[in-house]
TORKOL-4160 file (C-alpha; in steps of 0.2 Angstrom, whole numbers, padded with zeros to 4 digits, m for minus):
258
<pt num="1" X="1011" Y="0575" Z="m0043"/>
<pt num="2" X="1000" Y="0584" Z="m0030"/>
<pt num="3" X="1003" Y="0602" Z="m0027"/>
<pt num="4" X="1009" Y="0607" Z="m0010"/>
<pt num="5" X="1015" Y="0623" Z="m0001"/>
<pt num="6" X="1034" Y="0625" Z="m0004"/>
<pt num="7" X="1037" Y="0640" Z="0006"/>
<pt num="8" X="1029" Y="0653" Z="0018"/>
<pt num="9" X="1038" Y="0669" Z="0022"/>
<pt num="10" X="1032" Y="0681" Z="0034"/>
<pt num="11" X="1037" Y="0700" Z="0033"/>
<pt num="12" X="1035" Y="0714" Z="0046"/>
<pt num="13" X="1030" Y="0729" Z="0037"/>
<pt num="14" X="1029" Y="0746" Z="0045"/>
<pt num="15" X="1018" Y="0758" Z="0035"/>
<pt num="16" X="1018" Y="0777" Z="0038"/>
<pt num="17" X="1000" Y="0785" Z="0038"/>
<pt num="18" X="0997" Y="0801" Z="0029"/>
<pt num="19" X="0989" Y="0808" Z="0045"/>
<pt num="20" X="0987" Y="0804" Z="0063"/>
<pt num="21" X="0973" Y="0792" Z="0066"/>
<pt num="22" X="0965" Y="0793" Z="0084"/>
<pt num="23" X="0950" Y="0783" Z="0092"/>
<pt num="24" X="0945" Y="0777" Z="0109"/>
<pt num="25" X="0958" Y="0764" Z="0110"/>
<pt num="26" X="0973" Y="0770" Z="0102"/>
<pt num="27" X="0982" Y="0784" Z="0092"/>
<pt num="28" X="0994" Y="0780" Z="0078"/>
<pt num="29" X="1004" Y="0788" Z="0064"/>
<pt num="30" X="1010" Y="0772" Z="0057"/>
<pt num="31" X="1004" Y="0754" Z="0057"/>
<pt num="32" X="1014" Y="0737" Z="0058"/>
<pt num="33" X="1007" Y="0724" Z="0046"/>
<pt num="34" X="1012" Y="0706" Z="0045"/>
<pt num="35" X="1013" Y="0701" Z="0026"/>
<pt num="36" X="1015" Y="0683" Z="0021"/>
<pt num="37" X="1020" Y="0676" Z="0004"/>
<pt num="38" X="1015" Y="0658" Z="0000"/>
<pt num="39" X="1024" Y="0649" Z="m0014"/>
<pt num="40" X="1017" Y="0633" Z="m0020"/>
<pt num="41" X="1027" Y="0619" Z="m0028"/>
<pt num="42" X="1020" Y="0624" Z="m0045"/>
<pt num="43" X="1029" Y="0641" Z="m0043"/>
<pt num="44" X="1013" Y="0651" Z="m0041"/>
<pt num="45" X="1013" Y="0664" Z="m0027"/>
<pt num="46" X="1000" Y="0671" Z="m0016"/>
<pt num="47" X="1000" Y="0685" Z="m0003"/>
<pt num="48" X="0991" Y="0689" Z="0013"/>
<pt num="49" X="0991" Y="0703" Z="0026"/>
<pt num="50" X="0986" Y="0704" Z="0044"/>
<pt num="51" X="0986" Y="0719" Z="0056"/>
<pt num="52" X="0991" Y="0714" Z="0074"/>
<pt num="53" X="0981" Y="0725" Z="0087"/>
<pt num="54" X="0984" Y="0722" Z="0105"/>
<pt num="55" X="0967" Y="0730" Z="0109"/>
<pt num="56" X="0958" Y="0720" Z="0096"/>
<pt num="57" X="0964" Y="0702" Z="0095"/>
<pt num="58" X="0977" Y="0703" Z="0109"/>
<pt num="59" X="0994" Y="0701" Z="0100"/>
<pt num="60" X="1006" Y="0714" Z="0094"/>
<pt num="61" X="1018" Y="0713" Z="0079"/>
<pt num="62" X="1032" Y="0707" Z="0091"/>
<pt num="63" X="1021" Y="0692" Z="0096"/>
<pt num="64" X="1018" Y="0686" Z="0078"/>
<pt num="65" X="1035" Y="0678" Z="0075"/>
<pt num="66" X="1037" Y="0668" Z="0091"/>
<pt num="67" X="1019" Y="0662" Z="0088"/>
<pt num="68" X="1024" Y="0657" Z="0071"/>
<pt num="69" X="1038" Y="0647" Z="0077"/>
<pt num="70" X="1028" Y="0638" Z="0090"/>
<pt num="71" X="1013" Y="0633" Z="0079"/>
<pt num="72" X="1021" Y="0619" Z="0069"/>
<pt num="73" X="1015" Y="0628" Z="0053"/>
<pt num="74" X="1025" Y="0617" Z="0041"/>
<pt num="75" X="1018" Y="0600" Z="0047"/>
<pt num="76" X="1000" Y="0607" Z="0049"/>
<pt num="77" X="1000" Y="0614" Z="0031"/>
<pt num="78" X="1009" Y="0599" Z="0023"/>
<pt num="79" X="0993" Y="0593" Z="0014"/>
<pt num="80" X="0989" Y="0594" Z="m0004"/>
<pt num="81" X="0981" Y="0610" Z="m0011"/>
<pt num="82" X="0976" Y="0605" Z="m0028"/>
<pt num="83" X="0958" Y="0611" Z="m0026"/>
<pt num="84" X="0950" Y="0626" Z="m0018"/>
<pt num="85" X="0939" Y="0615" Z="m0007"/>
<pt num="86" X="0953" Y="0604" Z="0000"/>
<pt num="87" X="0963" Y="0620" Z="0003"/>
<pt num="88" X="0949" Y="0627" Z="0013"/>
<pt num="89" X="0948" Y="0611" Z="0023"/>
<pt num="90" X="0967" Y="0612" Z="0026"/>
<pt num="91" X="0966" Y="0630" Z="0032"/>
<pt num="92" X="0951" Y="0626" Z="0043"/>
<pt num="93" X="0961" Y="0613" Z="0052"/>
<pt num="94" X="0976" Y="0624" Z="0055"/>
<pt num="95" X="0978" Y="0630" Z="0073"/>
<pt num="96" X="0989" Y="0642" Z="0081"/>
<pt num="97" X="0998" Y="0639" Z="0098"/>
<pt num="98" X="0987" Y="0651" Z="0108"/>
<pt num="99" X="0993" Y="0655" Z="0126"/>
<pt num="100" X="0983" Y="0649" Z="0140"/>
<pt num="101" X="0979" Y="0667" Z="0145"/>
<pt num="102" X="0969" Y="0669" Z="0128"/>
<pt num="103" X="0952" Y="0671" Z="0136"/>
<pt num="104" X="0944" Y="0679" Z="0120"/>
<pt num="105" X="0950" Y="0664" Z="0109"/>
<pt num="106" X="0957" Y="0676" Z="0096"/>
<pt num="107" X="0975" Y="0679" Z="0100"/>
<pt num="108" X="0986" Y="0678" Z="0084"/>
<pt num="109" X="0971" Y="0679" Z="0072"/>
<pt num="110" X="0980" Y="0693" Z="0062"/>
<pt num="111" X="0994" Y="0680" Z="0059"/>
<pt num="112" X="0981" Y="0666" Z="0054"/>
<pt num="113" X="0973" Y="0679" Z="0043"/>
<pt num="114" X="0988" Y="0683" Z="0034"/>
<pt num="115" X="0993" Y="0664" Z="0032"/>
<pt num="116" X="0976" Y="0658" Z="0026"/>
<pt num="117" X="0975" Y="0673" Z="0014"/>
<pt num="118" X="0992" Y="0669" Z="0006"/>
<pt num="119" X="0988" Y="0651" Z="0004"/>
<pt num="120" X="0970" Y="0654" Z="m0003"/>
<pt num="121" X="0976" Y="0667" Z="m0015"/>
<pt num="122" X="0990" Y="0656" Z="m0022"/>
<pt num="123" X="0977" Y="0642" Z="m0025"/>
<pt num="124" X="0964" Y="0654" Z="m0033"/>
<pt num="125" X="0978" Y="0661" Z="m0044"/>
<pt num="126" X="0982" Y="0643" Z="m0049"/>
<pt num="127" X="0964" Y="0640" Z="m0055"/>
<pt num="128" X="0963" Y="0658" Z="m0062"/>
<pt num="129" X="0948" Y="0663" Z="m0052"/>
<pt num="130" X="0945" Y="0678" Z="m0040"/>
<pt num="131" X="0947" Y="0675" Z="m0021"/>
<pt num="132" X="0928" Y="0677" Z="m0020"/>
<pt num="133" X="0927" Y="0660" Z="m0026"/>
<pt num="134" X="0930" Y="0654" Z="m0009"/>
<pt num="135" X="0914" Y="0660" Z="m0003"/>
<pt num="136" X="0905" Y="0650" Z="m0016"/>
<pt num="137" X="0913" Y="0634" Z="m0009"/>
<pt num="138" X="0914" Y="0637" Z="0010"/>
<pt num="139" X="0897" Y="0633" Z="0018"/>
<pt num="140" X="0901" Y="0646" Z="0032"/>
<pt num="141" X="0899" Y="0660" Z="0019"/>
<pt num="142" X="0883" Y="0654" Z="0011"/>
<pt num="143" X="0871" Y="0664" Z="0022"/>
<pt num="144" X="0880" Y="0681" Z="0020"/>
<pt num="145" X="0888" Y="0680" Z="0003"/>
<pt num="146" X="0881" Y="0688" Z="m0013"/>
<pt num="147" X="0886" Y="0692" Z="m0031"/>
<pt num="148" X="0886" Y="0710" Z="m0037"/>
<pt num="149" X="0890" Y="0718" Z="m0053"/>
<pt num="150" X="0896" Y="0733" Z="m0044"/>
<pt num="151" X="0911" Y="0737" Z="m0033"/>
<pt num="152" X="0905" Y="0744" Z="m0016"/>
<pt num="153" X="0915" Y="0756" Z="m0006"/>
<pt num="154" X="0912" Y="0761" Z="0012"/>
<pt num="155" X="0917" Y="0775" Z="0024"/>
<pt num="156" X="0920" Y="0777" Z="0042"/>
<pt num="157" X="0916" Y="0792" Z="0054"/>
<pt num="158" X="0927" Y="0790" Z="0070"/>
<pt num="159" X="0927" Y="0809" Z="0076"/>
<pt num="160" X="0917" Y="0813" Z="0091"/>
<pt num="161" X="0917" Y="0832" Z="0087"/>
<pt num="162" X="0900" Y="0838" Z="0080"/>
<pt num="163" X="0908" Y="0849" Z="0066"/>
<pt num="164" X="0919" Y="0835" Z="0060"/>
<pt num="165" X="0905" Y="0823" Z="0060"/>
<pt num="166" X="0895" Y="0835" Z="0049"/>
<pt num="167" X="0910" Y="0838" Z="0038"/>
<pt num="168" X="0913" Y="0819" Z="0036"/>
<pt num="169" X="0895" Y="0815" Z="0033"/>
<pt num="170" X="0894" Y="0828" Z="0019"/>
<pt num="171" X="0909" Y="0821" Z="0011"/>
<pt num="172" X="0902" Y="0804" Z="0012"/>
<pt num="173" X="0886" Y="0810" Z="0004"/>
<pt num="174" X="0895" Y="0819" Z="m0010"/>
<pt num="175" X="0905" Y="0804" Z="m0014"/>
<pt num="176" X="0889" Y="0793" Z="m0014"/>
<pt num="177" X="0895" Y="0780" Z="m0001"/>
<pt num="178" X="0880" Y="0769" Z="0004"/>
<pt num="179" X="0888" Y="0760" Z="0019"/>
<pt num="180" X="0895" Y="0770" Z="0034"/>
<pt num="181" X="0904" Y="0764" Z="0050"/>
<pt num="182" X="0901" Y="0775" Z="0065"/>
<pt num="183" X="0910" Y="0773" Z="0082"/>
<pt num="184" X="0898" Y="0773" Z="0097"/>
<pt num="185" X="0900" Y="0771" Z="0116"/>
<pt num="186" X="0913" Y="0784" Z="0119"/>
<pt num="187" X="0912" Y="0792" Z="0137"/>
<pt num="188" X="0903" Y="0809" Z="0138"/>
<pt num="189" X="0896" Y="0808" Z="0120"/>
<pt num="190" X="0878" Y="0806" Z="0116"/>
<pt num="191" X="0877" Y="0792" Z="0103"/>
<pt num="192" X="0859" Y="0797" Z="0099"/>
<pt num="193" X="0864" Y="0815" Z="0095"/>
<pt num="194" X="0879" Y="0808" Z="0084"/>
<pt num="195" X="0869" Y="0796" Z="0074"/>
<pt num="196" X="0855" Y="0808" Z="0071"/>
<pt num="197" X="0867" Y="0821" Z="0066"/>
<pt num="198" X="0875" Y="0810" Z="0054"/>
<pt num="199" X="0859" Y="0802" Z="0047"/>
<pt num="200" X="0851" Y="0818" Z="0044"/>
<pt num="201" X="0865" Y="0822" Z="0031"/>
<pt num="202" X="0869" Y="0805" Z="0024"/>
<pt num="203" X="0850" Y="0800" Z="0022"/>
<pt num="204" X="0839" Y="0786" Z="0026"/>
<pt num="205" X="0845" Y="0775" Z="0011"/>
<pt num="206" X="0862" Y="0773" Z="0018"/>
<pt num="207" X="0867" Y="0758" Z="0029"/>
<pt num="208" X="0876" Y="0760" Z="0046"/>
<pt num="209" X="0887" Y="0748" Z="0054"/>
<pt num="210" X="0890" Y="0755" Z="0072"/>
<pt num="211" X="0904" Y="0748" Z="0083"/>
<pt num="212" X="0906" Y="0749" Z="0101"/>
<pt num="213" X="0922" Y="0754" Z="0109"/>
<pt num="214" X="0929" Y="0744" Z="0124"/>
<pt num="215" X="0924" Y="0758" Z="0135"/>
<pt num="216" X="0907" Y="0759" Z="0128"/>
<pt num="217" X="0904" Y="0740" Z="0131"/>
<pt num="218" X="0911" Y="0742" Z="0149"/>
<pt num="219" X="0899" Y="0756" Z="0152"/>
<pt num="220" X="0885" Y="0746" Z="0146"/>
<pt num="221" X="0889" Y="0733" Z="0159"/>
<pt num="222" X="0889" Y="0746" Z="0173"/>
<pt num="223" X="0874" Y="0755" Z="0168"/>
<pt num="224" X="0865" Y="0740" Z="0160"/>
<pt num="225" X="0852" Y="0746" Z="0147"/>
<pt num="226" X="0851" Y="0764" Z="0152"/>
<pt num="227" X="0864" Y="0768" Z="0138"/>
<pt num="228" X="0857" Y="0757" Z="0125"/>
<pt num="229" X="0838" Y="0760" Z="0125"/>
<pt num="230" X="0838" Y="0777" Z="0118"/>
<pt num="231" X="0848" Y="0770" Z="0103"/>
<pt num="232" X="0832" Y="0761" Z="0098"/>
<pt num="233" X="0825" Y="0778" Z="0091"/>
<pt num="234" X="0838" Y="0778" Z="0077"/>
<pt num="235" X="0841" Y="0760" Z="0075"/>
<pt num="236" X="0830" Y="0758" Z="0059"/>
<pt num="237" X="0840" Y="0752" Z="0044"/>
<pt num="238" X="0856" Y="0751" Z="0055"/>
<pt num="239" X="0866" Y="0735" Z="0058"/>
<pt num="240" X="0873" Y="0735" Z="0076"/>
<pt num="241" X="0890" Y="0725" Z="0077"/>
<pt num="242" X="0899" Y="0722" Z="0093"/>
<pt num="243" X="0916" Y="0714" Z="0097"/>
<pt num="244" X="0916" Y="0701" Z="0111"/>
<pt num="245" X="0927" Y="0707" Z="0125"/>
<pt num="246" X="0933" Y="0696" Z="0139"/>
<pt num="247" X="0916" Y="0687" Z="0141"/>
<pt num="248" X="0905" Y="0702" Z="0138"/>
<pt num="249" X="0895" Y="0693" Z="0125"/>
<pt num="250" X="0880" Y="0690" Z="0136"/>
<pt num="251" X="0880" Y="0708" Z="0141"/>
<pt num="252" X="0879" Y="0714" Z="0123"/>
<pt num="253" X="0866" Y="0702" Z="0119"/>
<pt num="254" X="0855" Y="0707" Z="0134"/>
<pt num="255" X="0857" Y="0725" Z="0128"/>
<pt num="256" X="0850" Y="0721" Z="0111"/>
<pt num="257" X="0866" Y="0726" Z="0102"/>
<pt num="258" X="0871" Y="0709" Z="0095"/>
């Protein structure tokens, strides 16, 4: 008899943070997560988690459960999940009932993430393989996946204060992290100075993944390339990642930050 999804349960989980987290878009002392448990007809369970962020994907934790009820989840995920490949196909066809105002086409992605992860986790547990097995079978991942015999950890520097940037950079260097995420695009802050300050301590062998704040991308649109050109001097060995915000993809591309 084919294996199918017997039950999906979504939980709202509020997690207190050890310290206040502050960045250009928000300040928080806790985080609301949506956690989904998937139980297969075989009894195997899988878990998935999503982090609703109004300033990232558009939805809040209060939007998650109405969206869940409106999306016909039961009928969409009614197919067999005996193999990993057919489960990937089932998840790929799954669609949320996004509102017409979803101009960025990502409203509810935190919920979709939690659902997909719970289903795929359960199926991978059934076959006694790690979740990474999905990347070996999903063509979308072929270009970016890679096997490694080591676990890789990364760190993030979100502070705009020079002394905190230096302190965090030294801590990252001491712990041996090789990947660092740095926030750029904050009004009144020189990205060139910040990146040069951090790079001097961390070293040239580390990889940077820099993310623009919403304000930073808006500033680029107003000032065109005047804010971006100076970054070329510290762009070596860095990867620049931007989030598409309300149709600003072209602007980011023209600025050389895609």
